[in-house]
N, C-alpha and C positions, 0 to 999 in steps of 0.2 A: 230192490234198489236198482238204479240205473247203471249201465256199464261205467259211466263217468264216475259215479259215486264209489263203485267197487274199486276202480283203479286208484282214486284218491285214498281210499281207506287202506288199500294195500300198501301204497307208498308210505302212509303214515306208520303203519305197523312195521315195515322194514326198517325205517329211519329209527323208530323207537328202540328197536333191538341193537342198535349200534352200528347197523350196517352203513358204511360210507355212501354218500348221495348217489354215485354212479351205480353202484350195485343195487341200491334200494330202488332206483328208478327202472332198472332193467327187470328186477324181481317183481315189482308191482305190474309191469306190462304183461307178465305171464302168470300172475297169480290166479288161484282158483278162487271162486266166489267166496267172500268173507262172511262171517256170521254177522247178523243184525246186533247181537249182544256186544260184538267188538266195536261196531260203530258207536253205540251209545257210550262206550267207555271213553271215547275221545272227549265228549262233553263233560262227563264225570271228572276226568283228570284235569281238564281245563279249569274247573271250579274248585278243585280240592288242593289244599296247601301241600307243599312238598314235604315228605316225611324225612326225619332225621336218619342219616346214614352213618353206620358205624365207622367206616373207613372211606369217605367220599373221594379222596384222592385216588382210589383205585376203581371208581366207578367209571362208567363210559363218559368221556368228556369230549366236547365237540368244537369248542372255541374258547379264545382268551384274548385279554386285551390289558393294556396298561391304564391305570388311573392315578396319575401322580406316580409316587413311589410304590404304590400298591398294585398287585396283579390280581385280576378278576377272571375266573374260569367258569364256564357253564357247560351243562350235559344233560343227561338222561333225567326224567322224572323230575324236572323243575330244579336241578341242582344248581346252585351259585356257591362258588367257593372264593375265598379272598386269601391272599398271602401277602404278608407285610415283610417278608425276608427273601425277596427275589426268587419266589417260587420253591423254597426249601421246605416250608411247612404250610398247612392249609387249615382253614376254618370254614364250616358250612354256614350259611346265612338263610334265614327264612325267606321263603317266596309264597306268593298266593296261588301257585299252580303246580301241578304234577306232570304236565306235558314237557317233552323234551325241549330244551333251549338250544338253538342252533348257531346263533351269533350273538355278540356283545360288543359294544363300543362305548367309549367315554370321550367327552369333549374336554374335560379337566379332571381334577382329583376327585371331584364329588358328583358330577352330573353324568349319568349314563343311561343307555337303553339295552335291553336285550329282547330278542324275538325268538319265536319257536313254533312248534306245532300247534294245530287249532287256531292259527292265525294270531297267537297271543303276542302282545308287545308289553314289556314290563319297563318301568322306569325308576330311577333312584336319584336322590339328591343328597345323600350322605355317604358317598363312597362305596356303595354297594352293601351296606349293612342292613338296609331295608328297601323293599320293592313294592310298588304299586302297579295294578294292572290299568294300562291306558287303552288297549284295544284288544278285541278277539275277533275270530272268524265270523261270529254272528253279527257283530256291529259292522265289521268290514263289508260284508255281504249287502247289509241295508244301505251303507254309503254308496256302494257300486250300483245298486238299484236306483237310488235317488239321482245320482249322477246321469245314469243312462236315460231315465225319464226325462230329464231336463234337456238332454242333448238331442232327443228325438231320433236317435240312432237305433234302428230296429235290430241289427245284430248285437249291438252292445246291450240292449234291453234283454234279448234272449239270454245272453251270457250271464247277465246279473241275476235274472230269475232262476238260472241253474244254480248260482252260487247260494242263493237263499234257500232253495229246496235242498241242496246237498247238506247244509248245515256247517258247523265249524270243523271242517275236516281238511283245510288247505294250510299246509305249513308255510310260514314265513322263513326265508332262508338266509337273508342277509341284510344289512341296513348301512346307511350313510348318515353321520351326523355332521351338520354344518356348525352348530353351536348348541347351546343348551335348550334352545327352543325350537330349532329347525332340524327335522329328520325325515329321511326317506327310507321305507322298509319295502322289500321285494319278495316275491315268493312263488309258489306254485300256481300254475294256470295263468300266468301273466299279472298276478296281482302286484300292484304298485300304489302304495299310500303315503301320503306326506302330512306333515303337521308343522305349523309354524308358531305354536304356542305351547310347546313342551308336552304335547300328547292329549291336550284337553278336547282338541278337535282334530279331525282328519279329512283329507279330501283325496279322491282318486286321481292318480295319474296316468291311468290305463290309456286315455285318449291321446296322450303325448307320445305314446310308444307305438313304433311301427312293429307291432306283434299280432297280427289278426288271427293266427292260429292258436293264440293264448298259450304259448310255450312257456315252460317254467323259467323263472329267473333266478340264477343262482348266486350271482356275485355282483356288487356295485361298488365303484371305486371313484375317487375324485382327485383331481390336481388342478388348482386354480379354478378356472371357469369350465374346465373339461370334465365330464362324467361319463363313465362307461358301465353299461350293464350287460353282463354275459349270461348266456342261457343255453337251453338245450337246442340241438339240431343246428349248431353253428351260429346261433343268434349272437349278435353283437351290436348293441345300440350305442350310439355316440351323441352327446351333447356337447356343444362348444359355448353355450350361453347359460351355464350354470343350471341346467334342467329345464329351461323354458320350452325347449323343443329337442326332439331326438331324430336321428335318421340311423338306418340299418347299414351295417358295413358288410361287404361282401368278402367272405373268407374262402380259401381253397378247401377247407375241412368242414364237414357238415355233421360232425359229432358234437357231444355236448361240452361245454366249457364250464368247469366248476370254480374257477378262481381267475382273477385279472390283476394286473398291476399297471400303474402309470409312472414308471421310474424316471422319466425325463419328458421335457416338452416334446410333443408330437409322438412320443414312444408309447406303444401299447404292447403288453405281453399277456396272452391268454393261455390257460392250460386246462386240461380235463381228461376226457375219456381216452383209455388205452395209451396214456402217456403223451398225447399230442400236446405240444407247446409250439405257439406261433408268435412271431414278433413282427411289428410294424414300426418303423421309424419316421414314417410320413403321415401320421394321423390316420392310418387305415387304408391309404391309397394302394399300397403293395404289402405283401407279407412274405416272410421266409420261415421255414420250419427249423426249430432247434432240436438237435438229436438228443435223445434220452437213452439211458442204458437199458431199460426194460420197457415193453409195451404194456405197462400198468397204469391204471388211472391215477392221476395227480388230483388231490383232494383239497389242497390248501397252498398258499404262497404267502410271502411277506418280504418287506424290504428291509434290510438291516441297516445299522447306523452308518456303515461305510457305503450305503447306496447299493450294495449288491443284493442280489434276489436269492432267496431260499424257497424251497418247495419240499412237500412231503407226499408220499404215495401210499397206495394200498398195500405194497410189498414191504412196508416198514422201513423205507429209505428216506433219508434226508439228503436233498440234492441241492447243489449251488450252481449258479450260472456262471461259467467261466469259458471264455475264448468261444463264444457263440454255441456252447453246448452245455447241457446239464450233466454234471458229475456227482457221484456219491461222496459225501462228506465222510471223513473217518468216524468210526463208531461201531459198536456191537450191534447185532441184529435186533431189530425192534418189532413189536406187534404192527398190524395195520394202523396207519396213522390218519387222524381226522383233521388235525389243525396244528398251527405252530405260532409261536410268538418270540420275536428276538427280545432279549432282556438287556438292561442298560449296561451290564458287565461284560457284554459279548456272548453270553450263554444263549442257547436256544430252549425254549419251553415246547415241548412236543405233547400233543393230546391224542389218546388212542382209547381203544375198547378196554384196555387194562388201566387207564387213568392218565395221571400227569407225570411226565418224566422231564427232568432238567438235564440238558446236554451242555457240559462245559465247552470251553473253546477247543479243547484237545479231542472232543468227541465222547468224553467218558459220560455215563448216565448215572443219575442219581434220583432218589425218591425220598423226600423228607417226610418227618411224621405228620400225622393229622391229629388235631385236637378240637 
């Protein structure tokens, strides 16, 4: 195996264990050579339907979204959970894969996509009750190869040939949905794929992105015609024409950003490694750092109904942005957190290595039954 293959495999294994993205990337960079058998396990899990879990609400969960009145959560081993009572109880839904799912989004109550390891993209048109595979890393690599051949770009062709040789070991890490037909998915090593027909066909957006070093892409957000993509080593890409073109923004910090928000016109907030949070109010022309209580990596963020921002970190803290600083919200100590979702009633759903927890407005935590 090549060093690139070993690094990608180590990253996949670390993320599969429930390790947050920041720690997983660091662990992968220093990992010892992995076994060939483990590499083949990626492909096996990609094609194997998810097994039923006795108590899925306590499994490693990584992301959640709202689908009308329903809440959808995803996590390790292909888990998809749905809740019809504001995250108080959960049911597991069948999926065609056993790789970890890293992100999920819906455009309405019925149409949604989920992405995950092995380059997998799943879609549903019945509110998350059933899922079909629309893309995986093998097909994504072939799409990249075809695009590189057509472009005549020698470095792009070399990179695409490596993708094909490596196999389906590159995780998708986030996605953006414009409507039920149009989606953009991003992931490791600069992968960016778009569909305009609900996932039947895909095209590479790699040539649109100023990312010659193939840095990982961790988060993508949209507000109107503005799209931002945040990644490792301080990478932040900005489009002001709905994704037709991107340019890179210069930030004072060169560590990885795992999440981003666009809370207002011309405002960008990014957060990530070692608790670094930076804000621009002039579309990226200048930046200010927002203080955080601990230098611990921030793994996810969300905008609440009152337009305020909330964040979670690896120390199990839920943070709110107030008076140009991140401050802990009241509540008991929590395990390391992977994701969060503001709920319609003002509560927050947080996702961790120990499952889903609902935090009421006063900060109390509760876990409903699973059935």
